[in-house]
KOLDRENGU-729408 format. One record per atom (N, C-alpha, C): y, x, z. Coordinates in steps of 0.05 Angstrom, whole numbers, padded with zeros to 5 digits, always signed. Each point is the difference from the previous one (the first is absolute). Layout:
! KOLDRENGU-729408
YXZ
...
//
This chain:
! KOLDRENGU-729408
+01689+02660+01565
+00029-00001+00000
+00008-00029+00005
+00003-00008+00025
+00006-00027+00007
+00029-00006-00006
+00007-00025-00004
+00027-00009-00005
+00010-00016+00024
+00026+00003+00007
+00011-00016+00022
-00001-00029-00006
-00001-00016+00022
-00002-00029-00003
+00023-00012-00017
+00024+00012+00003
+00023-00010-00015
-00003+00003-00029
-00013+00022-00009
-00004+00004-00028
-00020-00020-00011
-00021-00006+00016
-00020-00019-00008
+00013-00028-00004
+00018-00006+00019
+00015-00026-00002
+00017-00001-00025
+00013+00023-00006
+00016+00001-00024
-00016-00004-00025
-00024+00012-00001
-00017-00004-00023
-00009-00029-00002
-00006-00012+00023
-00008-00029+00000
+00023-00017-00012
+00024+00006+00009
+00023-00016-00011
+00004+00004-00030
-00004+00025-00009
+00003+00006-00028
-00022-00014-00017
-00024+00001+00011
-00022-00013-00014
+00005-00030-00003
+00008-00012+00023
+00006-00029+00000
+00022-00007-00020
+00021+00016+00000
+00023-00005-00018
-00008+00004-00029
-00016+00021-00005
-00009+00005-00027
-00018-00022-00010
-00017-00011+00017
-00018-00022-00007
+00016-00025-00006
+00024-00002+00013
+00017-00023-00004
+00017+00003-00026
-00002+00022-00013
+00014+00004-00025
+00025+00017+00001
+00005+00014+00022
+00024+00017+00003
-00004+00026-00014
+00013+00005-00023
-00004+00025-00015
+00009+00025+00016
+00021-00002+00016
+00009+00023+00016
-00021+00008+00020
-00014-00020+00012
-00021+00006+00019
-00024+00013-00014
-00006-00009-00024
-00022+00013-00015
+00007+00029-00005
+00025+00005-00009
+00008+00028-00006
-00001+00017+00025
+00010-00011+00022
+00000+00015+00025
-00028+00006+00010
-00018-00019-00003
-00027+00003+00010
-00014+00023-00015
+00004+00001-00026
-00012+00021-00016
+00014+00027+00006
+00027-00001+00002
+00015+00025+00006
-00009+00012+00026
-00005-00016+00020
-00008+00009+00026
-00026+00015+00000
-00018-00006-00019
-00027+00012+00000
-00004+00018-00024
+00021+00004-00016
-00003+00015-00026
-00008+00029+00004
+00013+00014+00018
-00007+00029+00004
-00029+00004+00009
-00008-00016+00019
-00028+00002+00009
-00019-00008-00022
+00006-00020-00015
-00017-00009-00022
-00002+00022-00021
+00022+00013-00007
+00000+00021-00020
-00017+00023+00009
+00002+00008+00026
-00016+00022+00010
-00030-00008+00000
-00006-00024+00008
-00028-00010+00000
-00012+00001-00028
+00015-00010-00019
-00010-00001-00028
-00005+00028-00010
+00019+00018+00004
-00004+00028-00010
-00025+00013+00012
-00004-00004+00026
-00023+00013+00013
-00026-00013-00009
+00000-00026-00003
-00025-00014-00008
-00006+00003-00030
+00020+00005-00016
-00005+00004-00029
-00018+00024-00005
+00004+00021+00015
-00014+00025-00005
+00010+00015-00024
-00008+00025-00004
+00012+00016-00021
-00006-00010-00028
-00024-00010-00005
-00007-00009-00028
+00018-00023-00009
+00003-00020+00018
+00016-00024-00008
+00030+00007+00000
+00008+00017+00019
+00028+00009+00000
+00008+00014-00026
-00020+00013-00013
+00006+00014-00025
+00003-00019-00023
-00010-00025+00003
-00001-00019-00023
+00020-00022+00004
+00006-00008+00025
+00016-00024+00005
+00025+00008+00015
+00021-00015-00004
+00024+00002+00015
-00003-00014+00027
+00004+00014+00022
-00001-00012+00026
+00020-00022+00003
+00024+00003-00011
+00020-00020+00002
-00009-00026-00015
-00013+00003-00023
-00010-00023-00014
-00020-00015+00016
-00018+00015+00013
-00021-00013+00017
+00013-00015+00023
+00019+00013+00013
+00014-00012+00023
+00015-00026-00009
+00014+00002-00022
+00014-00024-00010
-00019-00023-00006
-00023+00007-00012
-00020-00020-00006
-00010-00013+00025
-00005+00016+00021
-00010-00011+00025
+00021-00018+00012
+00025+00008+00000
+00022-00016+00011
+00002-00027-00014
-00003+00000-00026
+00001-00025-00015
-00023-00019+00008
-00024+00012+00002
-00023-00016+00007
+00002-00011+00028
+00009+00016+00019
+00003-00008+00027
+00020-00023+00003
+00023+00003-00013
+00020-00021+00001
-00010-00026-00014
-00016+00004-00020
-00011-00024-00015
-00019-00016+00017
-00013+00013+00020
-00019-00015+00016
+00009-00003+00029
+00026+00007+00005
+00011-00001+00027
-00001-00028+00012
+00003-00020-00017
+00001-00028+00011
-00027-00008+00012
-00021+00014-00007
-00027-00006+00011
-00007+00018+00024
+00018+00018+00007
-00005+00018+00022
+00006-00012+00027
-00017+00003+00019
+00004-00009+00028
+00007+00023+00018
+00024+00001+00010
+00009+00023+00016
-00015+00001+00026
-00011+00024+00007
-00014+00004+00025
+00008+00025+00014
+00025+00008-00005
+00010+00025+00012
+00008+00020-00021
+00017+00018+00008
+00010+00020-00019
-00022+00019-00009
-00018+00008+00018
-00022+00018-00008
-00018-00014-00020
-00005-00026+00005
-00017-00015-00019
+00014-00003-00027
+00026-00003+00000
+00014-00001-00026
-00002+00026-00015
+00004+00022+00014
-00003+00026-00013
-00028+00005-00011
-00020-00009+00016
-00027+00003-00009
-00005-00016-00025
+00011-00024-00001
-00003-00017-00024
+00014+00013-00024
+00023+00011+00005
+00015+00013-00022
-00015+00024-00011
-00011+00017+00019
-00014+00024-00009
-00027-00007-00012
-00012-00021+00009
-00026-00008-00012
+00005-00009-00029
+00022-00014-00005
+00007-00008-00027
+00005+00025-00017
+00012+00020+00011
+00005+00025-00014
-00026+00014-00007
-00019+00001+00020
-00025+00013-00005
-00016-00014-00022
+00001-00027+00000
-00014-00015-00021
+00012+00007-00028
+00026+00003-00001
+00013+00007-00025
-00009+00028-00009
-00001+00019+00019
-00008+00027-00007
-00029+00000-00010
-00017-00015+00013
-00029-00001-00008
-00001-00012-00029
+00016-00020-00006
+00000-00012-00027
+00009+00021-00020
+00020+00016+00006
+00010+00021-00019
-00021+00022-00003
-00013+00007+00021
-00021+00020-00002
-00023-00009-00018
-00007-00026+00003
-00021-00011-00017
+00008-00001-00029
+00026-00006-00004
+00010-00001-00028
-00003+00027-00013
+00008+00021+00014
-00001+00027-00012
-00029+00009-00004
-00017-00007+00019
-00029+00007-00003
-00012-00014-00024
+00007-00025-00004
-00011-00016-00022
+00011+00009-00027
+00025+00006-00001
+00013+00007-00025
-00003+00030-00007
-00007+00016+00020
-00002+00029-00005
+00026+00011-00012
+00022-00009+00012
+00026+00009-00010
+00004+00030+00005
+00015+00013-00016
+00005+00029+00003
+00025+00003+00017
+00000+00020+00017
+00024+00006+00016
+00014+00024-00012
+00007-00002-00026
+00013+00023-00013
+00027+00006+00011
+00014-00021+00009
+00026+00004+00011
+00001-00010+00029
+00002+00018+00019
+00000-00007+00028
+00026-00012+00007
-00001-00019+00019
+00025-00012+00010
+00013+00019+00019
+00026+00003-00001
+00013+00018+00019
+00001-00013+00028
+00003+00017+00020
+00003-00010+00027
+00024-00017+00002
-00002-00024+00009
+00022-00019-00001
+00006-00011+00028
+00021-00015+00001
+00009-00012+00025
+00019+00019+00014
+00017-00011+00017
+00019+00016+00015
-00015+00019+00019
+00006+00025-00002
-00013+00020+00017
+00003-00007+00029
+00024-00008+00008
+00004-00005+00028
-00016-00024+00011
-00004-00020-00016
-00015-00023+00009
-00030+00006+00003
-00011+00016-00019
-00028+00008+00002
-00003+00019+00023
+00019+00019+00003
-00002+00019+00022
+00001-00014+00027
+00016-00021+00003
+00002-00014+00025
-00027-00012+00007
-00013-00012-00020
-00027-00012+00004
-00021+00022+00006
+00001+00021-00016
-00020+00021+00003
+00004+00016+00026
+00024-00002+00012
+00004+00013+00026
-00019-00011+00021
-00011-00024-00004
-00018-00011+00019
-00028+00013-00002
-00005+00014-00022
-00026+00014-00003
+00003+00030-00001
+00025+00009-00001
+00006+00029+00000
+00019+00006+00022
+00020+00017-00005
+00020+00006+00020
+00028-00004-00012
+00020-00007+00016
+00027-00005-00010
+00011+00025-00015
-00006+00024+00009
+00010+00024-00013
-00012+00002-00028
-00026-00006-00002
-00012+00001-00027
+00011-00023-00017
+00003-00024+00012
+00008-00023-00016
+00028+00003-00011
+00016+00017+00013
+00028+00003-00008
+00003+00017-00025
-00021+00011-00011
+00002+00020-00021
+00001-00012-00028
-00003-00026-00003
+00004-00013-00026
-00025-00004-00016
+00004-00005-00026
-00022-00009-00018
-00022+00021-00002
+00007+00025+00001
-00021+00021-00002
-00019-00003+00024
+00011-00005+00023
-00016-00003+00024
-00016-00026+00000
+00012-00021-00011
-00014-00026-00004
-00025+00005-00016
+00003+00015-00022
-00023+00005-00018
-00021+00016+00015
+00008+00019+00017
-00018+00017+00015
-00016-00017+00021
+00014-00018+00013
-00013-00018+00019
-00020-00018-00014
+00007-00011-00023
-00018-00017-00015
-00024+00015-00009
+00003+00025-00009
-00022+00016-00009
-00019+00006+00023
+00010+00006+00023
-00017+00005+00024
-00014-00026+00008
+00015-00022+00000
-00012-00026+00007
-00023-00007-00019
+00004+00005-00025
-00021-00006-00020
-00026+00016+00005
+00002+00022+00014
-00024+00016+00005
-00015-00008+00025
+00011-00019+00015
-00014-00010+00024
-00024-00018-00007
-00020-00001+00017
-00022-00020-00004
+00012-00028+00000
-00014-00019-00012
+00009-00027-00003
+00006-00013+00028
-00017+00004+00019
+00004-00013+00026
+00024+00012+00015
+00006+00025-00005
+00024+00012+00012
+00025-00011-00013
+00000-00003-00026
+00023-00011-00014
+00004-00029+00009
-00021-00015+00003
+00002-00028+00007
+00012-00003+00028
-00009+00015+00019
+00010-00003+00028
+00029+00009+00002
+00008+00021-00015
+00028+00008+00000
+00018-00021-00012
-00008-00011-00022
+00017-00020-00014
+00002-00025+00018
-00022-00009+00010
+00001-00025+00017
+00017+00004+00025
-00002+00024+00012
+00015+00005+00024
+00029+00007-00005
+00005+00020-00017
+00027+00011-00002
+00017-00012-00022
-00012-00012-00020
+00016-00013-00022
+00000-00030+00004
-00023-00013+00002
-00001-00029+00005
+00009-00007+00028
-00006+00018+00019
+00010-00005+00027
-00017-00019+00017
-00026-00002-00007
-00018-00018+00015
-00007+00013+00027
-00004-00017+00021
-00009+00010+00026
-00029+00010-00002
-00007+00017+00019
-00027+00012-00002
-00022-00021+00001
+00004-00021+00015
-00021-00021+00001
-00005-00013-00027
+00022-00005-00015
-00003-00012-00026
-00012+00020-00020
+00008+00025+00002
-00012+00021-00017
-00030+00002+00005
-00008-00001+00026
-00028+00002+00007
-00015-00024-00012
+00012-00023+00001
-00013-00024-00012
-00004+00003-00030
+00020+00010-00013
-00002+00003-00029
-00020+00022-00008
-00001+00021+00016
-00018+00022-00008
-00028-00002+00012
-00004-00021+00017
-00027-00003+00012
-00006+00021+00020
+00020+00008+00016
-00004+00020+00021
+00011-00010+00026
-00006+00014+00022
+00013-00007+00025
+00028+00010+00000
+00017-00010+00018
+00027+00008+00002
+00002+00030+00007
-00016+00009+00018
+00001+00028+00008
-00009+00018-00023
-00020-00009-00015
-00009+00016-00024
+00022+00002-00021
+00015-00022-00002
+00022+00000-00019
+00022+00020+00008
+00006+00001+00026
+00020+00019+00010
-00009+00028-00005
-00026+00006+00005
-00010+00026-00005
+00001+00007-00029
-00008-00019-00017
+00001+00005-00029
+00028+00006-00010
+00020-00014+00011
+00027+00005-00009
+00009+00027+00009
-00006+00008+00024
+00007+00027+00009
-00012+00022-00018
-00025-00003-00006
-00014+00019-00017
+00012+00000-00029
+00006-00023-00009
+00011-00002-00027
+00027+00014-00002
+00017-00004+00020
+00027+00012+00001
-00002+00030+00003
-00020+00009+00016
-00004+00029+00003
-00008+00013-00026
-00019-00014-00014
-00009+00011-00026
+00023+00000-00020
+00016-00021-00001
+00023-00001-00018
+00019+00023+00006
+00006+00004+00025
+00018+00022+00008
-00011+00027-00009
-00027+00003+00003
-00012+00025-00009
+00002+00004-00030
-00003-00021-00015
+00002+00002-00030
+00029+00007-00007
+00019-00012+00014
+00028+00006-00006
+00007+00028+00007
-00011+00010+00022
+00006+00028+00008
-00014+00020-00019
-00023-00008-00011
-00015+00018-00018
+00013+00002-00027
+00014-00022-00008
+00013+00000-00026
-00020-00007-00022
+00008+00002-00026
-00017-00009-00022
-00025+00017-00002
//
């Protein structure tokens, strides 16, 4: 999911202004990426962590950390910024997973599905269909349940392509595959996801 050059320039200006101490630019920078970040965090958390942790809390924590180290960030394009943002989110998720594994906390009370249905649906429309995505929180939960059943490499390629928005060449580099193999993997992953959605629970 590539971004137009104008949007990349806008992100560059916001990053520069935020690094210079402009609070409005900081807010706008986060706001511009919040829906995608929320979708990414929910998908990467998986069902076990989603049952124990608030997605919103994790997202807020990521945003605080990213803003706290923004002055050390070197802008190299909008795709690079999103990758840096989502990598920070993934590190936070891994930390929370380690915490729960170490503490053996009980998930007696599951967290309810949170976040605005329309914002999650808009993001999930990139991995499902607009008609499905328009159905609200119940459909969001169904997409997440199907996504959780995919093999790890299928989940990874879908997230990197459709949520993070990386080009195939960069996905191939990250996954240690050729660009053509990455394209094939993505097609197969989306077909399997569609099959799981059609099959139901």
